[in-house]
PATI-560539 format. One record per residue: residue number from 1; residue in three letters; chain; x, y, z of N, C-alpha, C in turn. Coordinates in nm, 2 decimals. Example, Ala and Ser with C-alpha at 12.3 -4.5 7.8 and 13.67 -1.06 7.14 Angstrom:
# PATI-560539
<pt 1; 'ALA'; 'A'; <1.32; -0.57; 0.78>; <1.23; -0.45; 0.78>; <1.32; -0.33; 0.78>>
<pt 2; 'SER'; 'A'; <1.28; -0.22; 0.71>; <1.37; -0.11; 0.71>; <1.29; 0.00; 0.79>>
This chain:
# PATI-560539
<pt 1; 'MET'; 'A'; <0.09; -0.13; -0.01>; <-0.01; -0.03; 0.00>; <0.10; 0.11; 0.01>>
<pt 2; 'GLU'; 'A'; <0.06; 0.21; -0.09>; <0.12; 0.35; -0.10>; <0.07; 0.45; -0.01>>
<pt 3; 'VAL'; 'A'; <0.18; 0.54; 0.04>; <0.13; 0.61; 0.14>; <0.08; 0.72; 0.07>>
<pt 4; 'ASN'; 'A'; <0.01; 0.83; 0.08>; <-0.02; 0.98; 0.02>; <0.05; 1.07; 0.09>>
<pt 5; 'LYS'; 'A'; <0.15; 1.07; 0.09>; <0.25; 1.17; 0.12>; <0.29; 1.27; 0.03>>
<pt 6; 'ALA'; 'A'; <0.28; 1.38; 0.05>; <0.35; 1.50; -0.03>; <0.49; 1.48; -0.02>>
<pt 7; 'VAL'; 'A'; <0.56; 1.53; -0.12>; <0.72; 1.54; -0.12>; <0.74; 1.67; -0.20>>
<pt 8; 'THR'; 'A'; <0.80; 1.78; -0.10>; <0.83; 1.93; -0.14>; <0.96; 1.89; -0.20>>
<pt 9; 'ILE'; 'A'; <0.93; 1.96; -0.34>; <1.07; 1.94; -0.42>; <1.10; 2.09; -0.48>>
<pt 10; 'LEU'; 'A'; <1.02; 2.17; -0.51>; <1.06; 2.30; -0.58>; <1.19; 2.30; -0.70>>
<pt 11; 'HIS'; 'A'; <1.10; 2.26; -0.83>; <1.20; 2.25; -0.91>; <1.11; 2.26; -1.04>>
<pt 12; 'VAL'; 'A'; <1.16; 2.30; -1.15>; <1.13; 2.35; -1.28>; <1.03; 2.21; -1.34>>
<pt 13; 'GLY'; 'A'; <0.91; 2.26; -1.40>; <0.84; 2.14; -1.47>; <0.76; 2.21; -1.57>>
<pt 14; 'LYS'; 'A'; <0.67; 2.14; -1.62>; <0.62; 2.19; -1.78>; <0.48; 2.19; -1.77>>
<pt 15; 'LEU'; 'A'; <0.43; 2.27; -1.80>; <0.27; 2.25; -1.83>; <0.23; 2.25; -1.93>>
<pt 16; 'VAL'; 'A'; <0.16; 2.17; -2.00>; <0.11; 2.14; -2.17>; <-0.07; 2.16; -2.12>>
<pt 17; 'THR'; 'A'; <-0.11; 2.26; -2.19>; <-0.23; 2.30; -2.20>; <-0.29; 2.32; -2.35>>
<pt 18; 'ALA'; 'A'; <-0.43; 2.30; -2.37>; <-0.50; 2.30; -2.50>; <-0.41; 2.43; -2.59>>
<pt 19; 'ARG'; 'A'; <-0.34; 2.54; -2.54>; <-0.31; 2.62; -2.62>; <-0.15; 2.63; -2.62>>
<pt 20; 'ARG'; 'A'; <-0.07; 2.62; -2.51>; <0.08; 2.61; -2.54>; <0.12; 2.52; -2.39>>
<pt 21; 'GLU'; 'A'; <0.27; 2.54; -2.44>; <0.34; 2.48; -2.32>; <0.42; 2.61; -2.24>>
<pt 22; 'CYS'; 'A'; <0.42; 2.57; -2.12>; <0.50; 2.66; -2.05>; <0.57; 2.62; -1.91>>
<pt 23; 'LEU'; 'A'; <0.66; 2.72; -1.87>; <0.72; 2.61; -1.73>; <0.66; 2.64; -1.62>>
<pt 24; 'CYS'; 'A'; <0.68; 2.56; -1.51>; <0.63; 2.61; -1.39>; <0.71; 2.58; -1.28>>
<pt 25; 'VAL'; 'A'; <0.68; 2.58; -1.14>; <0.76; 2.52; -1.05>; <0.69; 2.42; -0.94>>
<pt 26; 'VAL'; 'A'; <0.70; 2.35; -0.94>; <0.66; 2.21; -0.89>; <0.67; 2.23; -0.75>>
<pt 27; 'HIS'; 'A'; <0.59; 2.27; -0.66>; <0.60; 2.31; -0.53>; <0.63; 2.16; -0.41>>
<pt 28; 'SER'; 'A'; <0.49; 2.07; -0.47>; <0.48; 1.95; -0.40>; <0.43; 1.85; -0.48>>
<pt 29; 'LEU'; 'A'; <0.46; 1.71; -0.44>; <0.42; 1.66; -0.54>; <0.38; 1.51; -0.47>>
<pt 30; 'SER'; 'A'; <0.25; 1.46; -0.50>; <0.21; 1.34; -0.44>; <0.16; 1.24; -0.51>>
<pt 31; 'PRO'; 'A'; <0.13; 1.14; -0.48>; <0.10; 1.01; -0.58>; <-0.05; 1.07; -0.67>>
<pt 32; 'ARG'; 'A'; <-0.13; 1.16; -0.58>; <-0.25; 1.21; -0.61>; <-0.27; 1.35; -0.65>>
<pt 33; 'GLU'; 'A'; <-0.18; 1.45; -0.64>; <-0.19; 1.58; -0.68>; <-0.04; 1.63; -0.67>>
<pt 34; 'ALA'; 'A'; <-0.05; 1.73; -0.72>; <0.07; 1.87; -0.72>; <0.01; 2.00; -0.70>>
<pt 35; 'LEU'; 'A'; <0.11; 2.05; -0.64>; <0.09; 2.22; -0.63>; <0.22; 2.29; -0.68>>
<pt 36; 'VAL'; 'A'; <0.17; 2.37; -0.82>; <0.26; 2.41; -0.88>; <0.23; 2.54; -0.90>>
<pt 37; 'ARG'; 'A'; <0.35; 2.64; -0.93>; <0.36; 2.78; -0.93>; <0.36; 2.83; -1.10>>
<pt 38; 'THR'; 'A'; <0.28; 2.90; -1.15>; <0.25; 2.92; -1.32>; <0.22; 3.06; -1.33>>
<pt 39; 'SER'; 'A'; <0.25; 3.14; -1.44>; <0.25; 3.25; -1.48>; <0.11; 3.24; -1.55>>
<pt 40; 'VAL'; 'A'; <0.05; 3.15; -1.61>; <-0.02; 3.13; -1.70>; <-0.17; 3.10; -1.64>>
<pt 41; 'PRO'; 'A'; <-0.27; 3.17; -1.62>; <-0.42; 3.16; -1.56>; <-0.46; 3.03; -1.64>>
<pt 42; 'MET'; 'A'; <-0.51; 2.97; -1.52>; <-0.64; 2.80; -1.54>; <-0.70; 2.83; -1.47>>
<pt 43; 'THR'; 'A'; <-0.80; 2.74; -1.53>; <-0.94; 2.75; -1.49>; <-0.95; 2.62; -1.42>>
<pt 44; 'ALA'; 'A'; <-1.04; 2.61; -1.31>; <-1.07; 2.44; -1.24>; <-1.14; 2.39; -1.36>>
<pt 45; 'GLY'; 'A'; <-1.09; 2.26; -1.32>; <-1.17; 2.17; -1.43>; <-1.07; 2.16; -1.56>>
<pt 46; 'GLU'; 'A'; <-0.98; 2.26; -1.59>; <-0.89; 2.22; -1.73>; <-0.81; 2.14; -1.70>>
<pt 47; 'SER'; 'A'; <-0.83; 2.04; -1.82>; <-0.75; 1.97; -1.85>; <-0.59; 1.98; -1.88>>
<pt 48; 'VAL'; 'A'; <-0.46; 1.91; -1.85>; <-0.31; 1.97; -1.83>; <-0.26; 1.85; -1.85>>
<pt 49; 'THR'; 'A'; <-0.14; 1.86; -1.88>; <-0.03; 1.75; -1.85>; <0.09; 1.80; -1.79>>
<pt 50; 'LEU'; 'A'; <0.12; 1.76; -1.66>; <0.23; 1.81; -1.63>; <0.36; 1.72; -1.65>>
<pt 51; 'GLY'; 'A'; <0.46; 1.79; -1.68>; <0.58; 1.73; -1.74>; <0.69; 1.74; -1.60>>
<pt 52; 'LEU'; 'A'; <0.74; 1.64; -1.61>; <0.83; 1.61; -1.48>; <0.98; 1.62; -1.57>>
<pt 53; 'ARG'; 'A'; <1.08; 1.61; -1.44>; <1.20; 1.64; -1.52>; <1.26; 1.52; -1.58>>
<pt 54; 'ASN'; 'A'; <1.22; 1.42; -1.49>; <1.28; 1.29; -1.53>; <1.19; 1.19; -1.65>>
<pt 55; 'GLY'; 'A'; <1.11; 1.31; -1.74>; <1.07; 1.25; -1.86>; <0.95; 1.20; -1.85>>
<pt 56; 'PHE'; 'A'; <0.88; 1.21; -1.71>; <0.75; 1.16; -1.68>; <0.61; 1.25; -1.70>>
<pt 57; 'SER'; 'A'; <0.55; 1.24; -1.78>; <0.39; 1.29; -1.80>; <0.30; 1.27; -1.72>>
<pt 58; 'VAL'; 'A'; <0.24; 1.35; -1.63>; <0.11; 1.31; -1.60>; <0.00; 1.41; -1.62>>
<pt 59; 'PRO'; 'A'; <-0.12; 1.33; -1.71>; <-0.28; 1.42; -1.72>; <-0.31; 1.45; -1.61>>
<pt 60; 'ALA'; 'A'; <-0.36; 1.56; -1.59>; <-0.43; 1.62; -1.47>; <-0.52; 1.71; -1.51>>
<pt 61; 'VAL'; 'A'; <-0.62; 1.72; -1.38>; <-0.72; 1.85; -1.40>; <-0.70; 1.92; -1.28>>
<pt 62; 'VAL'; 'A'; <-0.71; 2.08; -1.32>; <-0.66; 2.19; -1.22>; <-0.79; 2.20; -1.15>>
<pt 63; 'GLY'; 'A'; <-0.76; 2.16; -1.03>; <-0.82; 2.15; -0.90>; <-0.90; 2.33; -0.84>>
<pt 64; 'MET'; 'A'; <-0.79; 2.39; -0.80>; <-0.82; 2.53; -0.76>; <-0.69; 2.64; -0.77>>
<pt 65; 'ASN'; 'A'; <-0.72; 2.76; -0.80>; <-0.63; 2.85; -0.79>; <-0.65; 2.90; -0.65>>
<pt 66; 'ILE'; 'A'; <-0.45; 2.94; -0.63>; <-0.45; 2.99; -0.48>; <-0.31; 3.10; -0.53>>
<pt 67; 'GLY'; 'A'; <-0.40; 3.23; -0.56>; <-0.28; 3.32; -0.61>; <-0.25; 3.28; -0.77>>
<pt 68; 'ASP'; 'A'; <-0.06; 3.26; -0.74>; <-0.04; 3.21; -0.89>; <0.01; 3.05; -0.88>>
<pt 69; 'HIS'; 'A'; <-0.06; 3.02; -0.77>; <-0.04; 2.83; -0.74>; <-0.14; 2.77; -0.79>>
<pt 70; 'VAL'; 'A'; <-0.12; 2.67; -0.82>; <-0.26; 2.56; -0.91>; <-0.26; 2.45; -0.81>>
<pt 71; 'SER'; 'A'; <-0.36; 2.36; -0.78>; <-0.34; 2.24; -0.74>; <-0.38; 2.16; -0.88>>
<pt 72; 'LEU'; 'A'; <-0.30; 2.05; -0.89>; <-0.33; 1.96; -1.00>; <-0.37; 1.82; -0.94>>
<pt 73; 'LEU'; 'A'; <-0.48; 1.77; -0.99>; <-0.54; 1.66; -0.97>; <-0.50; 1.55; -1.05>>
<pt 74; 'PHE'; 'A'; <-0.44; 1.45; -1.05>; <-0.41; 1.36; -1.13>; <-0.50; 1.25; -1.16>>
<pt 75; 'GLU'; 'A'; <-0.52; 1.24; -1.30>; <-0.63; 1.15; -1.32>; <-0.62; 1.00; -1.32>>
<pt 76; 'GLU'; 'A'; <-0.48; 0.99; -1.31>; <-0.41; 0.84; -1.23>; <-0.35; 0.85; -1.12>>
<pt 77; 'HIS'; 'A'; <-0.30; 0.77; -1.01>; <-0.23; 0.75; -0.91>; <-0.11; 0.76; -0.96>>
<pt 78; 'ILE'; 'A'; <0.03; 0.84; -0.94>; <0.14; 0.80; -0.97>; <0.24; 0.72; -0.85>>
<pt 79; 'ALA'; 'A'; <0.31; 0.66; -0.92>; <0.42; 0.55; -0.77>; <0.49; 0.65; -0.71>>
<pt 80; 'ILE'; 'A'; <0.52; 0.61; -0.60>; <0.62; 0.68; -0.51>; <0.76; 0.68; -0.58>>
<pt 81; 'SER'; 'A'; <0.79; 0.57; -0.65>; <0.90; 0.53; -0.71>; <0.93; 0.64; -0.79>>
<pt 82; 'THR'; 'A'; <0.81; 0.70; -0.88>; <0.84; 0.80; -0.98>; <0.87; 0.92; -0.91>>
<pt 83; 'ILE'; 'A'; <0.84; 0.95; -0.78>; <0.82; 1.10; -0.69>; <0.96; 1.08; -0.66>>
<pt 84; 'ILE'; 'A'; <1.02; 0.96; -0.64>; <1.15; 0.96; -0.57>; <1.26; 0.98; -0.68>>
<pt 85; 'ALA'; 'A'; <1.23; 0.93; -0.80>; <1.33; 0.94; -0.92>; <1.27; 1.09; -0.97>>
<pt 86; 'GLU'; 'A'; <1.20; 1.15; -0.92>; <1.20; 1.29; -0.96>; <1.28; 1.40; -0.88>>
<pt 87; 'GLN'; 'A'; <1.27; 1.35; -0.76>; <1.37; 1.39; -0.65>; <1.54; 1.37; -0.68>>
<pt 88; 'ARG'; 'A'; <1.56; 1.27; -0.75>; <1.69; 1.22; -0.79>; <1.73; 1.28; -0.89>>
<pt 89; 'ASN'; 'A'; <1.64; 1.28; -1.01>; <1.69; 1.26; -1.12>; <1.67; 1.43; -1.17>>
<pt 90; 'GLY'; 'A'; <1.72; 1.47; -1.30>; <1.71; 1.64; -1.35>; <1.81; 1.74; -1.28>>
<pt 91; 'ARG'; 'A'; <1.88; 1.70; -1.22>; <1.99; 1.78; -1.19>; <2.08; 1.83; -1.30>>
<pt 92; 'SER'; 'A'; <2.08; 1.77; -1.38>; <2.19; 1.83; -1.49>; <2.13; 1.87; -1.62>>
<pt 93; 'GLU'; 'A'; <2.19; 1.95; -1.74>; <2.13; 1.99; -1.86>; <2.05; 1.88; -1.94>>
<pt 94; 'ARG'; 'A'; <2.11; 1.79; -1.91>; <2.03; 1.67; -2.01>; <1.91; 1.62; -1.99>>
<pt 95; 'GLU'; 'A'; <1.89; 1.64; -1.81>; <1.74; 1.60; -1.80>; <1.65; 1.73; -1.80>>
<pt 96; 'ALA'; 'A'; <1.71; 1.85; -1.84>; <1.62; 1.95; -1.81>; <1.47; 1.95; -1.89>>
<pt 97; 'VAL'; 'A'; <1.40; 2.03; -1.82>; <1.23; 2.04; -1.90>; <1.24; 2.11; -2.07>>
<pt 98; 'ARG'; 'A'; <1.20; 2.06; -2.12>; <1.24; 2.10; -2.26>; <1.07; 2.15; -2.31>>
<pt 99; 'LEU'; 'A'; <1.10; 2.26; -2.38>; <0.94; 2.33; -2.43>; <0.96; 2.30; -2.60>>
<pt 100; 'ASN'; 'A'; <0.85; 2.25; -2.63>; <0.87; 2.20; -2.78>; <0.79; 2.36; -2.85>>
<pt 101; 'ILE'; 'A'; <0.87; 2.42; -2.90>; <0.87; 2.57; -2.97>; <0.94; 2.55; -3.09>>
<pt 102; 'PHE'; 'A'; <0.86; 2.58; -3.18>; <0.92; 2.58; -3.30>; <0.89; 2.72; -3.37>>
<pt 103; 'THR'; 'A'; <1.07; 2.78; -3.42>; <1.06; 2.91; -3.46>; <1.19; 2.93; -3.53>>
<pt 104; 'PRO'; 'A'; <1.19; 3.02; -3.61>; <1.32; 3.05; -3.70>; <1.40; 3.15; -3.61>>
<pt 105; 'VAL'; 'A'; <1.56; 3.04; -3.63>; <1.66; 3.14; -3.53>; <1.76; 3.15; -3.63>>
<pt 106; 'THR'; 'A'; <1.84; 3.25; -3.60>; <1.99; 3.23; -3.70>; <2.12; 3.22; -3.58>>
<pt 107; 'VAL'; 'A'; <2.19; 3.18; -3.66>; <2.31; 3.10; -3.62>; <2.44; 3.18; -3.64>>
<pt 108; 'ALA'; 'A'; <2.51; 3.25; -3.58>; <2.66; 3.30; -3.65>; <2.71; 3.23; -3.63>>
<pt 109; 'THR'; 'A'; <2.80; 3.19; -3.75>; <2.94; 3.14; -3.71>; <3.06; 3.20; -3.76>>
<pt 110; 'GLY'; 'A'; <3.20; 3.12; -3.74>; <3.27; 3.20; -3.82>; <3.29; 3.23; -3.92>>
<pt 111; 'THR'; 'A'; <3.21; 3.16; -4.03>; <3.20; 3.20; -4.14>; <3.05; 3.26; -4.22>>
<pt 112; 'GLY'; 'A'; <3.01; 3.29; -4.14>; <2.90; 3.36; -4.14>; <2.75; 3.34; -4.08>>
<pt 113; 'MET'; 'A'; <2.63; 3.35; -4.15>; <2.51; 3.34; -4.05>; <2.43; 3.23; -4.13>>
<pt 114; 'GLN'; 'A'; <2.37; 3.18; -4.06>; <2.28; 3.08; -4.13>; <2.13; 3.09; -4.07>>
<pt 115; 'ALA'; 'A'; <2.01; 3.04; -4.15>; <1.91; 3.03; -4.06>; <1.87; 2.88; -4.02>>
<pt 116; 'CYS'; 'A'; <1.79; 2.85; -3.90>; <1.77; 2.71; -3.89>; <1.63; 2.74; -3.80>>
<pt 117; 'MET'; 'A'; <1.59; 2.66; -3.77>; <1.43; 2.60; -3.72>; <1.48; 2.57; -3.56>>
<pt 118; 'MET'; 'A'; <1.45; 2.64; -3.46>; <1.45; 2.58; -3.35>; <1.33; 2.48; -3.33>>
<pt 119; 'GLN'; 'A'; <1.36; 2.38; -3.27>; <1.26; 2.23; -3.23>; <1.24; 2.25; -3.09>>
<pt 120; 'ASP'; 'A'; <1.32; 2.29; -3.01>; <1.30; 2.29; -2.87>; <1.37; 2.37; -2.78>>
<pt 121; 'ILE'; 'A'; <1.33; 2.43; -2.67>; <1.42; 2.50; -2.59>; <1.43; 2.47; -2.43>>
<pt 122; 'SER'; 'A'; <1.53; 2.46; -2.39>; <1.54; 2.45; -2.23>; <1.60; 2.56; -2.17>>
<pt 123; 'LEU'; 'A'; <1.63; 2.59; -2.02>; <1.71; 2.67; -1.98>; <1.85; 2.66; -2.03>>
<pt 124; 'PHE'; 'A'; <1.89; 2.55; -2.08>; <1.99; 2.54; -2.09>; <2.08; 2.53; -2.21>>
<pt 125; 'GLY'; 'A'; <1.97; 2.51; -2.33>; <2.00; 2.53; -2.47>; <1.90; 2.50; -2.56>>
<pt 126; 'VAL'; 'A'; <1.92; 2.46; -2.66>; <1.80; 2.45; -2.78>; <1.83; 2.31; -2.90>>
<pt 127; 'LYS'; 'A'; <1.75; 2.27; -2.94>; <1.78; 2.18; -3.03>; <1.68; 2.25; -3.16>>
<pt 128; 'LEU'; 'A'; <1.79; 2.24; -3.25>; <1.79; 2.30; -3.40>; <1.79; 2.19; -3.50>>
<pt 129; 'LEU'; 'A'; <1.73; 2.26; -3.60>; <1.69; 2.18; -3.74>; <1.79; 2.25; -3.82>>
<pt 130; 'ASP'; 'A'; <1.93; 2.17; -3.85>; <2.02; 2.24; -3.93>; <2.03; 2.15; -4.06>>
<pt 131; 'GLU'; 'A'; <1.91; 2.21; -4.17>; <1.94; 2.11; -4.28>; <2.09; 2.13; -4.37>>
<pt 132; 'SER'; 'A'; <2.14; 2.27; -4.33>; <2.27; 2.30; -4.41>; <2.39; 2.22; -4.40>>
<pt 133; 'GLY'; 'A'; <2.39; 2.13; -4.27>; <2.50; 2.03; -4.20>; <2.60; 2.10; -4.17>>
<pt 134; 'GLU'; 'A'; <2.61; 2.25; -4.15>; <2.72; 2.31; -4.12>; <2.77; 2.31; -3.97>>
<pt 135; 'LEU'; 'A'; <2.67; 2.30; -3.90>; <2.73; 2.28; -3.77>; <2.75; 2.20; -3.72>>
<pt 136; 'ARG'; 'A'; <2.86; 2.18; -3.66>; <2.97; 2.07; -3.61>; <2.98; 2.08; -3.46>>
<pt 137; 'GLU'; 'A'; <2.98; 1.92; -3.41>; <3.01; 1.91; -3.26>; <3.13; 2.02; -3.21>>
<pt 138; 'ASN'; 'A'; <3.14; 2.08; -3.08>; <3.22; 2.13; -3.01>; <3.23; 2.28; -3.09>>
<pt 139; 'MET'; 'A'; <3.16; 2.32; -3.21>; <3.17; 2.44; -3.26>; <3.11; 2.59; -3.18>>
<pt 140; 'GLN'; 'A'; <3.18; 2.67; -3.18>; <3.11; 2.77; -3.07>; <3.03; 2.89; -3.19>>
<pt 141; 'VAL'; 'A'; <2.92; 2.91; -3.15>; <2.84; 2.99; -3.22>; <2.76; 3.10; -3.13>>
<pt 142; 'GLN'; 'A'; <2.70; 3.19; -3.22>; <2.63; 3.27; -3.12>; <2.45; 3.25; -3.19>>
<pt 143; 'LEU'; 'A'; <2.38; 3.22; -3.12>; <2.26; 3.22; -3.15>; <2.17; 3.35; -3.10>>
<pt 144; 'ILE'; 'A'; <2.10; 3.36; -3.24>; <2.00; 3.51; -3.20>; <1.89; 3.43; -3.21>>
<pt 145; 'ILE'; 'A'; <1.81; 3.47; -3.14>; <1.65; 3.44; -3.10>; <1.57; 3.54; -3.10>>
<pt 146; 'GLU'; 'A'; <1.47; 3.58; -3.17>; <1.40; 3.69; -3.13>; <1.32; 3.69; -3.03>>
<pt 147; 'GLY'; 'A'; <1.36; 3.79; -2.95>; <1.28; 3.81; -2.81>; <1.39; 3.78; -2.69>>
<pt 148; 'LEU'; 'A'; <1.44; 3.68; -2.72>; <1.57; 3.65; -2.63>; <1.70; 3.72; -2.68>>
<pt 149; 'GLY'; 'A'; <1.73; 3.80; -2.77>; <1.86; 3.85; -2.82>; <1.96; 3.75; -2.86>>
<pt 150; 'LYS'; 'A'; <2.10; 3.76; -2.86>; <2.21; 3.69; -2.89>; <2.25; 3.61; -2.78>>
<pt 151; 'ARG'; 'A'; <2.24; 3.48; -2.80>; <2.34; 3.37; -2.69>; <2.44; 3.29; -2.73>>
<pt 152; 'ASP'; 'A'; <2.57; 3.32; -2.65>; <2.69; 3.24; -2.71>; <2.64; 3.08; -2.66>>
<pt 153; 'ALA'; 'A'; <2.72; 3.00; -2.76>; <2.69; 2.87; -2.72>; <2.74; 2.79; -2.82>>
<pt 154; 'THR'; 'A'; <2.73; 2.65; -2.75>; <2.81; 2.56; -2.83>; <2.75; 2.43; -2.85>>
<pt 155; 'VAL'; 'A'; <2.77; 2.36; -2.97>; <2.72; 2.27; -3.04>; <2.76; 2.14; -3.01>>
<pt 156; 'ARG'; 'A'; <2.64; 2.05; -2.87>; <2.72; 1.97; -2.81>; <2.69; 1.83; -2.90>>
<pt 157; 'TRP'; 'A'; <2.60; 1.83; -2.98>; <2.58; 1.71; -3.04>; <2.53; 1.69; -3.16>>
<pt 158; 'ARG'; 'A'; <2.52; 1.61; -3.28>; <2.50; 1.62; -3.40>; <2.40; 1.52; -3.43>>
<pt 159; 'GLU'; 'A'; <2.28; 1.51; -3.48>; <2.25; 1.38; -3.56>; <2.16; 1.38; -3.63>>
<pt 160; 'ASP'; 'A'; <2.16; 1.35; -3.77>; <2.12; 1.38; -3.88>; <2.11; 1.51; -3.92>>
<pt 161; 'ALA'; 'A'; <2.01; 1.59; -3.92>; <1.98; 1.72; -3.95>; <1.96; 1.79; -3.85>>
<pt 162; 'TYR'; 'A'; <1.98; 1.76; -3.68>; <1.96; 1.82; -3.57>; <2.08; 1.83; -3.52>>
<pt 163; 'VAL'; 'A'; <2.06; 1.92; -3.43>; <2.19; 1.96; -3.32>; <2.15; 2.01; -3.24>>
<pt 164; 'GLY'; 'A'; <2.23; 2.01; -3.12>; <2.20; 2.05; -2.98>; <2.31; 2.17; -2.95>>
<pt 165; 'LEU'; 'A'; <2.26; 2.27; -2.88>; <2.33; 2.39; -2.88>; <2.30; 2.42; -2.71>>
<pt 166; 'ARG'; 'A'; <2.42; 2.44; -2.62>; <2.44; 2.44; -2.52>; <2.47; 2.58; -2.47>>
<pt 167; 'PHE'; 'A'; <2.39; 2.66; -2.40>; <2.39; 2.78; -2.38>; <2.55; 2.81; -2.31>>
<pt 168; 'GLU'; 'A'; <2.59; 2.92; -2.34>; <2.72; 2.96; -2.26>; <2.70; 2.98; -2.09>>
<pt 169; 'VAL'; 'A'; <2.58; 3.06; -2.06>; <2.50; 3.12; -1.99>; <2.37; 3.08; -1.99>>
<pt 170; 'ALA'; 'A'; <2.33; 2.97; -1.90>; <2.17; 2.93; -1.87>; <2.08; 3.05; -1.88>>
<pt 171; 'LEU'; 'A'; <1.97; 3.06; -1.92>; <1.86; 3.14; -1.95>; <1.81; 3.15; -1.80>>
<pt 172; 'GLY'; 'A'; <1.75; 3.26; -1.75>; <1.68; 3.26; -1.60>; <1.52; 3.21; -1.63>>
<pt 173; 'PHE'; 'A'; <1.47; 3.18; -1.56>; <1.33; 3.11; -1.55>; <1.24; 3.20; -1.59>>
<pt 174; 'LYS'; 'A'; <1.27; 3.31; -1.53>; <1.16; 3.44; -1.56>; <1.16; 3.45; -1.69>>
<pt 175; 'LEU'; 'A'; <1.30; 3.48; -1.76>; <1.30; 3.53; -1.90>; <1.24; 3.40; -1.97>>
<pt 176; 'LEU'; 'A'; <1.26; 3.29; -1.98>; <1.22; 3.20; -2.05>; <1.07; 3.18; -2.04>>
<pt 177; 'ASP'; 'A'; <1.02; 3.18; -1.91>; <0.86; 3.21; -1.88>; <0.81; 3.33; -1.98>>
<pt 178; 'GLU'; 'A'; <0.85; 3.42; -1.94>; <0.77; 3.53; -2.05>; <0.77; 3.55; -2.17>>
<pt 179; 'TRP'; 'A'; <0.92; 3.47; -2.23>; <0.93; 3.43; -2.35>; <0.79; 3.38; -2.41>>
<pt 180; 'THR'; 'A'; <0.80; 3.29; -2.39>; <0.74; 3.16; -2.41>; <0.58; 3.24; -2.40>>
<pt 181; 'ALA'; 'A'; <0.55; 3.25; -2.30>; <0.40; 3.37; -2.32>; <0.40; 3.43; -2.40>>
<pt 182; 'GLN'; 'A'; <0.49; 3.53; -2.46>; <0.51; 3.61; -2.57>; <0.46; 3.54; -2.71>>
<pt 183; 'ILE'; 'A'; <0.57; 3.44; -2.75>; <0.53; 3.37; -2.88>; <0.43; 3.30; -2.86>>
<pt 184; 'THR'; 'A'; <0.36; 3.24; -2.78>; <0.25; 3.11; -2.80>; <0.14; 3.20; -2.76>>
<pt 185; 'THR'; 'A'; <0.11; 3.32; -2.73>; <-0.01; 3.39; -2.71>; <-0.05; 3.46; -2.83>>
């Protein structure tokens, strides 16, 4: 029998609504519910999915709003082992919460500028579609994202036409949260 205790965790998660994906801060997590802080207005009864940094996604319904906090009631109980894994995992950039945002970006390299299409973004970096094949592992570049400005980055990996870039300086939570609100509304 599982105990229904909430674990206080305070880390970045992802909320997926019918309208958009956004960051949230998970304040507590139990097998039946979570308390999250979000800048996105939500209404009681709204269906959402809570994405945890260990890659686990939990379908939920908004219970009630308490200021900028929202209680999420899970459609199915989650295992205590998942909650423990959430505490243990996600401390590295590889386990960061990623928002699926598709938008054109420009990459400045030592040989010029090229247009790419962003596939996703996290606090630590982006995944790009680089059909030209010009971006190579360990290449130092400058990424230009409308609304986020210029970001120094390093190409960390390449797989077929996709590349992963790590920002030299991580984005701030508030900056990324406000930017996603601008481009998805």
